[in-house]
N, C-alpha and C positions, 0 to 999 in steps of 0.2 A: 686427316679425319680424326675426330675424337669420339670417345664412347659417350653414351648418355650420362653416365656417372661423372665423367670428366667435364662434360658440358654443364651439368648442374653445379659442380664445384666451382667452375669458372664464373658462372652467373652469380652464385651465392657470394663469392668473394668480392664481387664488384657492386653488389646492391648497397645503395645508400638509403638512409631513412628518408621517407617521403616527407615533403613539407606538410604543415598543418593547414587545414582550411576550416572555416567556420560555416556550418550549415544549419538551416532550420531543422528542427528535430525530425520532421517527417521526411526530409530529403536524405537522411543519414542511414536509412535501412541498409544493412549489409556492410557498412563501413566499420572502421576500427577506431575506437576512442583514442585520442592522443594525450589526454590528461584525465585525472580523477575528476569526478563530478560530485560536488557536495550538495546536500539538501539545503534549499533556501527557506524551507518552512518545516514546521512540525507536521508529520503525517501519522495519524489523522490530526487535523488542526483543532479538534475538540473531542472530549469524551463522547462516545456514541454507542448506540446499541448494535451488537453484532447480529441481531435477529429480531424477528417479530415476536412480541411477548408482552410482559409486564415488568416494569422497573420499580424498584423500591430500595429503601435503606434497610439493610439486613438487621433483623432483631433476633438474637439467639433464641432458638426454640419456637419462634412464631411461624405458623403455617397458614395464617389467614390475614389478608390485607384488604382494606377498603379501596375500591376504585374511585378516584376523584377526577379523572380526566383522561385525555389521550394526547400523545405527542407524535406528530408525523415528521418525516424527514423534511427539513427546510424550516420548520417552526423555530422561531427565535424568542418568542414570548413564552418562556417555560415557567410553569408554576412550581413553587417549592413544595416538596413532599415532606410531610411530618412522619415520624415513626408510625408504623401500622397503616400507612397509606401507600397506594401504588397508582401507577398510570399505565394505560395501554400505550405501548411504544412500538414503533416500526423500525425496521433495519435502516441504519444510518442516521437515525434521529438523535438529536442532542440529548445527553443525559442531564437531568437536573442536578444542581449542586447538592452534595450530600448523599446522592443515590449511588449505590455501589454494586447492585446486582440486577441482572435481567433474567427472568425465567421464561423459557420459550412457551408459546401459547398452548402447545400440545400437552404440556405437563400440568396444566391448571384446570380446575373446575370453577366455573363462574356461577354464583348463586346470590341473588339479592344484592347485586352490585358489590360483591366481594369475591376475591379469588381465594382458593385454598389449594394446597399441594402437599406432596409427600416430601419431607426433608431429605430422604435418601436420594432424591432425584436431582438435587441442586446444592451448590456450594456458594458461600459468600464470594462475591467478585465475579461470578460467572457471566459470560456473554457481554462483557463491557470491553470496548476497545478504547484504551486510554490515550489522551493526547500525546503524540510523539512516540507511541509504542512501536510504530513501524520504522520511523526515522525522526531524528531531531535535527534542528538547524545545525549545519556544519558536519553532520555524519556523511561519510563517503557512501554514496548509493550506487556508484559504478566506477570501476577502476580502469585506468589507462590500459590499453591493450585488449579491452573487451569488444567483441563484435556486437554491433547494434542489431538486436532482434525486435520483432513486434512487441514482445512482452517487456523488453527493456525500454522501448519507446513509451509504453503505457506507464511504467514506473517513473521514468523521468518527467513525463507530462504531469503525473500526480504530484510531483515535487515542484511544480511551477517552472520547470526548465523549458525554454523555447528554442535556444540555440546551443549547439555543442561544437567542440573542436574535434576533428577527426583527421586521420592521415589521408592525404590525397591518394587517389588510386594511381598505380603506375601505368604508363602506356607501354605496351609490349607489342613488338612486331616480330614476325618470323619470316625470314627470307629463305625460300627453298631454291637451291642452286642446281639441283639436278641429281 
């Protein structure tokens, strides 16, 4: 007869690394990654708004911008904004070229098709998620040895990953002899 600690020691000394298996991402919940996973795309894949508000090209000292349109998530025909112009923009919507700031809708007053705001409430570059700011192509987004969780599945899916290599699960049996 052996003690529990001796049994654990015997088992541990005889464990071999399990072989790798490739699984669809959603079949891998609870498994352990057998290799690093690199991003295959930039995330986000384009500059976009982090919130609902108004986007514009920052002009030092300016607190009033003319509203010339709106940009919804999914819009691809985006108008160019000139200095002192802005557009209503929604969370996740593509930022026009040259635009560098989004002010949240709660911080503006809208009068006569213009927004105005207090400069103390906003900084240049606010509320813009830049292309590749979460991950760039080739960045390691998950390391070997990491257990697959629902949030990791979401991260990997957002990076265009469909299949991953994980360690196969061991088959364990216990025989009780009396």
